[in-house]
N, C-alpha and C positions, 0 to 999 in steps of 0.2 A: 574765194569761191571754190577753188580746187580742194582746199582743206575740208570745207563742209561736205563736198561730194565724196571725198575719201572717207570721212567719218560715217556718212550715210551708208556707203558701201560696206564698211566694216560692221556696222550695226545689223545690216541685212544678213550678212554672212553668219554672224553670231546667232541671230534668230533662226536662221535655217538649220544650223547645227543643233540648236536646242530642240527644234521640232523633230529632227531626225533621230534623236537619241530615244531609247526606250524609257517609258515612264516608270520610275522606281517608286517604292513606298517609303517615303522619308519618315524618320522618327517624329512622332507628334509630341510637342512640348507639353508637359503636365505640371501639376502643382509641385511645390517644393516641400521637402521634409527636412527641417532644420536648415542647414546652409546648402543642401544639395537640391538640385533640380533634376527630375527624372523624366525620361521620355518613354513612350510606349508605342506598340504597333497600331497602325490605323484601324485594324479590325476591333481592337480593344477600345480605342478612343471613341469609336462609334457607339459601343455599348455604354461607355461612360456618359456620352452625350444623351443617350436614350434613357438613362437612369437605371440601367441593368447592372452596372458595376460601379463601385466606388473609384475615385481617382487613384492613379497608379501609386502616388506617394502613400496612400492609405493601405495599399495592398502589399507593399514591400515591408520587410522588417526594418528596425531602426538602423541596423548596420548590414546592408545587403552584401552578399558575397560579390566581390568585384573580380571579373575575369578579363584578363588581357587576351584579346584575340591573337591568333598565331601570326597572321600577316597583316590584317586590316580590319578596321571597324566595318561591320556589315550594314546591309539595308534589309528592311523587313519584307516579308512576303514569300509566296511560293509553296509548292507541294514537293516534299521529298519522297520520291518513289523508290520503294524497296521490294524485294521478293521475300516471301515468307512461306514456310512449308507446313504451316498448321500449328495447332496448340502446343505441341511438344517442342517446336522451334522457338521457345520463349525468349531465348537470348537475342533473337532478331530485334526484339523491342528492348529487352532488359539492358543490353550493352550500350544503347544510345541514351539511356536514361539512368546514368550512374550518378546517384545522389545520396551517398552514405553520410554517416555522421562525421567521419574524417575521410580524406581522399588520398588515393595514390597520386603522386605528382605527375605532371606532364613529362618531366625529365626524371627517369628512374634513379638517377644518382642523388636526387633531392630527398629530403625527409617527407614524412606524411604531412599533408596539408589540411587546413580547415575546410569544413563542409557545412553541414547543418550546425555543427558546433563551431563557434568562432575562435574558441581557445580551450585549452585543457591543461591540467597539471597533475603530476603524481605527487603524493606525499613524500616526505624525505626518505621514508623506509620502503617506498614502492608498493605498499599494501592498499593504498587508496588512490583512485583516479577521479578527479572532479572534472565534469564536462560543463562548459558554459555555452548553452545554445543561444543563437541569435534571438534577441527580444523582438517579438512581433511577428514571428514566423506564422504562416497560415497554410492550411490545407487547400487543395484546389477548389473546394466548395466555399472557401472564405472563413471557415471555422479556425479558431486559434490552435496552433500546435504548442504543446507543452510537454514537460517531462512526465506528465501523467500518461502520455502515449507510449513512453518507454516502460513505465511501470506496468501498464496494461499488457504490453508485449511479454514482459517477464512473468507476470502472474497468470495471465490468461492463456498464453501460448507456449512460451519456452519451458515453463515448469509444469504445464498440464500434460500428463502422459497420454491423454487421449488425443493430443494434437502433435506433440513432439516426443518421440520415443525416449530420448535421453537428452539431458542438458549438453549443449555443445562444449567441447573441451576447453575453449578459450575462457569460459566462465566458471571453470572448475580449477581450483588450485589446491593441490594435495588432496584431491577428492572431495573438497568442500565447495559448494556453490557460493557465488558472490552474494552479497546483500546490497540492497539499494537504499540510499538515503536521499529523500527529496529535500533540497535546501530551499528552493523557491520554484516558481513556475518554469524558469529557464535554466536552473542549475540543479545538477544531480551528482552525487558522489557514489562511486562503485567501490565497495569494500571487499578485499580478498584476504584469504588466510595467510598469504605470503606474497612477495612481489610477483606481479603478473606481467611477464614479458611478451605476452601474446595479445593483450587487450587492444593496443593501438592498431596493430597491423592486421591480425586475423579477425579480431572482434569488430573493429570499427571501420577499417578501410576496406576489408574484403567482405565480411559478412554483415556490415553495418547498414544495409539498405532497409527499405520497407519490407516487412514480412508479407508473403512467403517466397517471392521470386520463383514462381512456378513450383516445380516439384522439389526444389532445393529448400529444405525447411530451415533456413536461417533467417536472420534479420536482427533489428535492434529497436524498431518502433513500429507501431500500427495505429490506425485512426480509431481511438477508443470511442469517440462520440458517435461513430457510425457502426462499428463492429460489435459493441457491447450488447446491442439489442438482439443479436443473433446467437450469443454465447449462453449456454445453459446455466453457467454459474452467475450470470448477470441478468438474465431475463427468464421469466417463467415460460415464455413461448420459444426460447432458443433451443436449438439442437446442434450437435457437433456437425451433422451433415449439412445443415443450413449455414452454419458458420463457415465451413470450408467453401461452400458455394459463393458466399458473399465476400470472403477474403481473397478469392482467386484473382489473379492479375487481370483477367479478361472481363471481369465484372465492370460494366461501364458506370455503375453508380458508386463504386468504391473511390473515395478521395485519395489523392496522391500528393507527393511533394516534388515530383519530377517536372522536367521542362515541358513534356507533353503528356497528355492523359488520353487513354483509349476512350473514345466517345461513341464509336460505332463498331459493334461486334455481335455476332450471334453464331451458334454452331452451324457449320456448313457454309459459312460465308466465303465469297471469293475475294472480298475486299474488307480489310480492317482499317479503321481510320483513327489516328491519334491527333488531337488538336492541342494547340499551345495552352499551357496552364496560365491563366491570368494572374495567379498569385505566386508565380515562380520567384524565388528569393534571390536571384542573381541579376547583376547588371554588367554591362561592359565598362570600359575605362572612360566612356563619355556619358555614362548615366543612362544608357538605353537598356530597358528591361529586356532580358533574354527570355526565350530563344528568338533568333531572327526569323526562322522559318515558321510559317503558320501551321502547316499540317504535315503529317507523315502518313503516306498511304502504303499499306502492306498488301501486296498482290499475292493471292494464294496460288502456289504452284505445287505440283505433286512431289518433286524430288530435286536433287542437285542439278540434273540435266535441265529442268525447267528454269531454275535460277539462271543458268548460263545462257539459255536461249534468250531470256530477257536482256541479260547483260550484253551479249554480242549485238543484239538488235538496237542497243542504245536506249532501252526502256528503263534502266536503273540510273538514278542520279548519282548515287555513291553507295558502294557496297563492297565489303571484303568477305562477308560471311558466305560460305559455300561457293566462292569463285574458284573454279577448278584450274590448277596449274597446267594440267594436260591440254586445256583449251586456250592457253596463253597465245600461241601462234595465231589462232583463229581470231581472238580479240584484236591482236595487232593488225591483222589484215583488214578489219572492219572499223578500226578506231576513227580514222579521218572522216569516212563517209557518215558515220553515226554520231559524231560530235563528242567523243570521249577520249580520255587517255588512260593509260594503265600505270599503276604504281606497283612496286614489289616490296612489301614489308617483310623483312626477315622475322620468322617466328621464334619465340623464346623456347623452342623445342630443341633441346640439346641433340636429340636424335629422332628422326622421323620413324625409324624402326629400331627399337632397342631390344636386346636379348636379356632375359632374366634367367640365369641358371639357378634353379631352386635349391639353395643351400640348406633348407630344412626339409627336404624331400624325404618321404617315409622309407624308401628303399636305401639300405645302408651303402651299397656299392656306388650308387649314383650320388648320394649325398656326400660321401667322402671324396669322390672324384671332383665334384663341383666345388668343394671347399678347398681344394688344392689350387692355389693361385696360379701354378704353372699350367694347369689345364685351361683356366680362363685366359691366360696370356696366349696360349697356343691357339685357342679358338678365335681370339681377336686378330692375331697377325695372319691367320689363314684367309682373312676377308679382304678383298680388293675394293676398298671404299671408293676409290676414284671411278672405277667401272660402275659401281652402283649409282653414283651421282649422275653419271652420263646417261645410263640406261633408264633409271627410274625417275630422275628429277630434272631432266633436260640440262644437266650440268649447272643447275642454279643453287644447289646446296653447298655445304661445307663438310668434307670428310673429317670426322673428329670422334673422340671418345668422351670428351668433357661433359659433365652433367649440369653445367650452367653456361650462360652465354656471356659474351664480352660486356654487355651493358649492365650485368648484374654486379652489385657491390661485393659478391662472393667469388668473383672470377679470378682465377690464378693462371696467367698466360702459359706458364711452362707445362701445365697439365692438359692443354688443348688436345694433344695427340698422343697420350700415353698408350703405347702398344697399338697404335693405329696404322703402323706401316704394314705394307703387304709383303710378307716374308714366309712363304710356305716351308722353306727349309728350317727356319727357326721353329715353326710350329711342330714339325716332325721331331726335331731334337728334343723339344720340351715334352712331347707325348712319350717319347722313348725314356726320358729321364724318370717320368712318373712310374714307369713299370708296365705300361700297357704293351700288349703283344699283338703284332700284326699277323693275321691268319693268312692262309693260302689264297683266300679270296681278295686280299689286299685291304681288308678292313681290320681295325683294331678290336681287340677283345680285352676284357679285364685280365689281370694277372693270373686269376684262377682258371682262365680259359672260357669263362662264360661270355655270352654275346653282349656286345655294347651297341645299343640302338638309341640315338638321341631323338626324342619326340618333341616337336615344337608345335605350340598351339597359340592361336590368336583369334580375336573377333574383329580386329581393326581392318577396315576396308578403304582406308584413306589412299589418296594418290600415291603410287609407288610401292605400297606394302607388298603386293603379290610379286612384283618384279624383284624386290629386294630379297624376299624369302626364296625365290627361285635361284638367285645367284648365290646366296649364303649356303643353301643346300648343296649346290654344285661345288663350291669351294671346299666345304667340309668333306664331301665325298671324295674329292680329289686327293686329300691328304689322308684318307682312310677312316674318317669319322662317319660311319653310316648313320643316316638320319631320314626322318620323314617330317612333313609339316601339314597342318590342317587349319583351315579358316572356318570357324564355327559362328553361329549366331551369338549375340552378346548374352542372351539369357541362358545359354549353355556354358559358354566359356567363363564368364565372371564368377559364378558360384563355385565352379571347380577350382579356378585359380586362387580364390580367397580361402578355399578349404584345404589348401596345400596339396592338391591332387594333380597339378600340372608340373611336368618335369622342366620344361623350358617355355616360359611365356614370352610373348612379343607384343610390344605396344609402343606408342610414341611417348617419349619423355618430355612433356612440357614443364611448366613451373620453373623455367630456366632463369627468370629474372629475380623472383623472390621465393626461392625454394623452401625457406624455413617456415613459410606460411603453412605449407602442407608437405612435409619432407619425405613423402612416400618413396621417392626415387633415390634418396640419399642413404637411407639405412632402413632396417625393418621397423617401420613406424606403426603399421597396423596390417590387416589382412590384405590390403592393396599393394603392399611392398612385396612383389613377387620374387625378389631375390631370396626371400626367406619368410613367407607369410606366417608360418607357425611361430617364428621368433617375433614377428610383428604383433601377433595376438598376445604373446607373453608381455611385451612392452605395454601394449594398450591396456591390458587388464591388470597391470602391476604384478604379474607373475601368477595370477589366479588361473589363467588358461594358457593354452599354447605350449611351446617347448622352450626351455631355457636356452638362450643364445650362447654362441661362442664368445670368447673374451674380446675379440676384435669388434664384434658388433656391440657388445656391452660398452666398450669405450665410446662409440658414437652415441649410444643412448645416454650415457652419463653427460656427455658434452651437451646434448640437446636439453637435458634437464637443467644444466647451467644456463643455457640460452633462455629458457622459459623463466628462469628465476632472477633475471636482471631486467631492469627497465632502461638500461644505458645502451643506446643504439650503437655506439662505437664498440662497446664490449660484445654486443650481439654479433656484429660483423666479424670480429676476430674469432669468436667461437664458431660461427657459421663457416668460416674459411677452413678451420680445422676439420670440420665434418666433411666438407667438400673434398679436401685433400685425402682424407681417409677413404672416402667412397671411390674417388677416381683412381688413386694409386692402386687400390685393391681390386679394381674392376668389378665392383659389386653389381654394376650394370654394364652391359657391353653396347656402346653406341656405334652407329654406323655413319650416317650422313645427317647432319643437323642444320638448323637455321634455314631449312627449306622455305623459300619465301611464300607468303600469302599474296596472290595477285589481288589488286584492288581496282575496280572500275570506277572512274570519276568523270562525270560530265564536265566539259570544258568551262562551263559557267558556274560550277560548284566550288566554293572558295573555303579557305582556311583548313584544308586537309593537309596533315603532315606528310611530306614526301618521304622522310626517313623516320621510321617508327618500328620498334621491336614489339611485335604483337604477342599478347598472351591473354588467355581467358581470365586469369586471376586478377589482372588489372582492368578487366572488362573492355578490352580493345573493341571499339575506338573510344571508350568512355573517358580515358584520361586525356583525350584530345579535345575535350570540351565540345561535344556535338551541338550544344546550344549556340555556339558561335559560328557554326557552319551557315553559309548563306549563298544565295544566287546573285551573281554579279549584275544580272538584269532584273533582280527582284522576283525572279520566277516567271517572267513573261514567256509566253509560248512563241 
């Protein structure tokens, strides 16, 4: 009798515990495809039952992308609340919907991974790249995806000068554009004039999303079945203005391949809503169609301060974008009461405030001075980076000069702090060696007696920039380098800097994980390479414009040509390291404090977010973290 009573008591306790737990949204079993059985979200199962959608097995490709969740398989449901600063803040959406043809890996030391394409291969000579897309891919409206969508992007967008001013560099080899060969509906071969070492990384993992990604005019595919009706080359009623409107990311009628699709938006809205894509092509390791979360709500705020007001109040479920390091102590004070915790992701920014001495500057005396490595060494060791870290970045950064970060395959440990020590005496000795003469006022002049005034310009307003420039200005004044700095609006500063008119530019050097994707901070690559923008223009135009570089810069340019000319990843890493070594040892950029962390606010019930992650916009942080696998441990219950 006692055994029966104990069993009854145990069953009662189990029932009570079950009733006390929150109701989660379990995966709903669905039809099988081949030997696989797939599951779907309850909100989609309801539509299948109502005849509004086909079964999940018919919505998935033959070989779905299988994503292993970071920590645990999730449960369905919930609304992911994020802050959004309006149309120009397009990466608030774009970074969580990172679905290119090929993908940057979750671990940056791994090679490029499959995406929409399940496999790919170069020809033996590297001049042809064949992409094998997953068979049965579908757009969010259920229409088939095929390589015709790639061909449409190339013919109607990338090579139409009314839409794209010039073909992107990764699709030009030796000045010749690639050609496309359709093999079948899911297979396409890209042909190049010579081996193309940028196709996988720049073209397909970085730029290989759905066109147009807001104002950034790259991409690799576009929904032909929808957009051709608006394009003047394909429709009698089409116009370029109408095409731009319909191709825009915020058009709720435009089909997508991403995990969520914007379904509610109109100009002036205070809330933009994205809903799960019922045809999303990825599943987790247990066959659950992703994403786990039903909706993403983007709450309109005016500025960064508005983002952080929401964050501190506990109104953001997970967000790194625009979370202010200066507000970190306030976040910590409110974390327990408002149900969140903070992460600190180091950024792939080698330096939060980097100095670019313009070595192609038009004035001979300054150009010659800046080209003397002893001057750059002196300017570097005159800076107390430890003090900058404490004052400007709450002691959270890393004093350094290196132009890549430790997680990068191009990282060389011994270069971490080349001429990064604080040594004003050495700085003075080096300046004297150059032949500069100190005047009665305590400031250096050129050897001919003419005044020397260093003029620093920037438009960066990120956390710590003004404090950093205040301190650098003080340190240089202390050793006799008279200087001034100004912070201008971006529309004033950028054109001047690119036109070779700025003496010393200041900016944050990101691209520290995969710098060879866009090596503007490594050597004069184009007009954005402010260590010598006129030399960068010379390289960009093949010598047709700009100024001919010095031999040391030509050496780096030759190396990058070798990098572009091989499809061997191991060879590319070795070449890339040589470029990094040249750039760092020669102080072509002057770093100060790098890897300043990006604070991240995460609600305590929001799961599968990486605690340790090196953030960078080129890898679309948090895109490589697989946002489709984020979930609420309680299913999003309030």
